[in-house]
C-alpha positions in Angstrom: -0.1 -0.1 0.0 0.8 3.7 -0.6 0.7 6.0 1.4 -0.2 9.6 1.6 0.7 12.3 4.5 -0.3 15.8 4.4 0.5 18.2 6.7 -2.1 21.2 6.7 -1.0 24.8 7.2 1.1 23.9 10.0 2.5 27.7 9.5 4.1 30.6 11.9 0.8 32.0 11.8 -1.6 29.3 13.4 1.3 27.2 15.3 2.1 30.7 17.2 1.5 33.7 15.5 -1.6 36.2 14.8 -3.7 33.1 14.8 -1.3 30.7 16.7 -2.6 28.7 19.9 -1.2 26.7 23.0 -2.9 23.1 21.7 -1.2 24.2 18.4 2.0 24.4 20.1 1.1 21.3 22.3 1.1 19.2 19.1 4.3 20.4 17.1 6.1 17.4 18.5 3.3 14.9 17.5 4.0 16.4 14.0 7.1 16.4 13.7 7.6 12.6 14.5 4.4 11.9 12.6 6.5 13.3 9.7 9.6 11.4 10.7 8.5 8.4 10.9 6.2 8.5 7.9 7.0 6.2 4.8 5.2 7.8 1.5 4.4 11.0 -0.3 4.0 13.9 1.6 1.5 17.2 0.4 2.2 19.8 3.1 -0.4 23.3 2.4 0.1 27.3 2.9 -2.9 28.7 3.5 -1.6 31.9 1.3 -3.9 35.5 1.3 -2.2 38.5 0.3 -2.2 42.6 1.4 -6.2 42.5 0.6 -6.9 39.7 2.5 -9.2 41.5 5.5 -10.7 43.7 1.8 -12.0 39.8 0.9 -15.1 37.8 1.9 -12.9 35.2 4.5 -10.9 38.4 5.4 -14.2 39.9 6.5 -15.6 37.1 8.4 -12.1 37.1 10.2 -10.5 40.3 10.4 -6.9 38.5 11.9 -4.4 39.4 8.7 -2.8 36.0 8.5 -0.7 33.6 6.5 0.1 37.5 4.1 3.1 35.8 1.0 6.3 35.9 2.3 6.0 36.6 5.4 7.2 34.9 8.4 4.1 33.8 9.1 3.4 32.7 5.7 6.2 30.2 6.5 5.5 26.9 7.9 7.0 26.6 11.2 10.5 25.9 11.1 10.6 22.3 13.3 7.9 21.2 9.9 10.4 22.5 7.7 13.7 21.1 9.0 11.1 17.7 9.0 10.1 17.8 6.1 14.3 18.8 4.7 14.8 14.9 4.0 11.1 13.8 3.1 10.0 13.6 -0.8 6.9 16.5 -0.5 4.9 18.9 -2.5 4.4 22.6 -1.0 0.4 23.2 -2.1 -0.6 26.6 -1.8 -4.2 27.2 -1.6 -6.3 30.5 -1.0 -9.2 29.5 1.3 -10.0 26.4 3.6 -9.9 23.2 1.0 -7.7 22.8 -1.9 -8.0 21.7 -5.6 -5.0 21.7 -6.0 -4.1 18.9 -3.8 -7.1 17.0 -4.7 -5.2 17.4 -8.5 -2.4 16.6 -7.3 -3.2 12.9 -5.1 -5.7 12.6 -8.6 -2.2 12.3 -10.1 -0.7 9.2 -8.1 -4.4 7.6 -7.0 -4.3 7.4 -11.1 -1.4 5.5 -11.5 -1.8 3.7 -7.8 -4.3 2.2 -6.5 -3.8 0.9 -2.9 -3.3 3.8 -1.5 -4.3 5.4 2.2 -4.3 9.3 3.3 -3.6 10.3 6.6 -3.8 13.8 7.3 -2.5 16.3 10.1 -2.1 20.0 11.2 -4.6 23.0 12.1 -6.8 24.3 12.8 -9.4 20.5 13.3 -12.2 22.5 12.7 -11.2 24.7 9.3 -8.9 23.9 7.1 -8.4 20.0 8.2 -12.1 18.8 8.5 -12.5 21.2 4.5 -9.2 19.2 3.2 -10.5 15.6 5.1 -14.5 15.8 3.3 -13.3 16.8 0.0 -10.4 14.4 0.0 -13.6 12.3 1.0 -15.8 13.2 -1.4 -13.2 12.6 -4.0 -11.6 9.6 -3.9 -14.5 8.0 -1.2 -13.1 4.2 -2.0 -9.7 5.1 -0.2 -9.5 5.3 3.3 -8.9 9.1 5.0 -7.4 8.7 8.3 -7.1 11.8 10.6 -4.7 11.7 13.8 -5.8 13.3 16.6 -3.1 13.6 18.3 -0.8 15.6 15.8 -4.4 18.4 14.9 -4.9 21.1 16.9 -8.6 23.2 16.6 -9.2 26.7 17.0 -10.7 25.6 20.7 -10.8 22.2 22.5 -14.3 21.7 21.9 -14.0 22.7 18.0 -11.4 20.7 17.7 -13.5 17.2 19.1 -17.0 18.7 17.0 -14.8 18.2 14.0 -13.9 14.7 14.7 -17.0 13.5 15.3 -17.8 15.2 12.4 -15.2 13.0 10.8 -16.4 9.9 11.8 -19.6 11.1 11.1 -18.8 10.8 7.5 -16.5 7.6 7.5 -13.2 9.0 7.8 -11.1 7.3 10.2 -9.5 9.2 13.6 -6.1 7.7 15.2 -4.9 8.3 17.8 -7.2 10.5 20.0 
């Protein structure tokens, strides 16, 4: 079986920057360990906005500048970057919660391989992790999709748990709860 790991938005702004949290910092070591021990293809998503973010629909609903392309906050957390440095990985910039570019990259792999599983880790469980997990499930419904709860954090502990429960309802496998 070929494995795919998706590292969702482990960027400075989400770990300890403008939208960071103690929960995000607390899962960092688990995420680094998951990457270090992973044998397979890795995709790392980057939430990517530009200077007019506050004028976008998302910016009007979440008026906190974050992940502005090229800034320190947009870059991968250093520990995550170092863990990825010896791995076969592709960065996928995404302007919103879920990524159709990610779906397209994985479609190319699935055209070649049929026995694949996909696992997600990262931030935030209740926004970008769940959005990408549901997109993956909708597009690759015969592919096992996993989310490692110990390497994810939500905007709050409750929203993290709620997102995990919602994903379970959609037949996404939650591990390490």
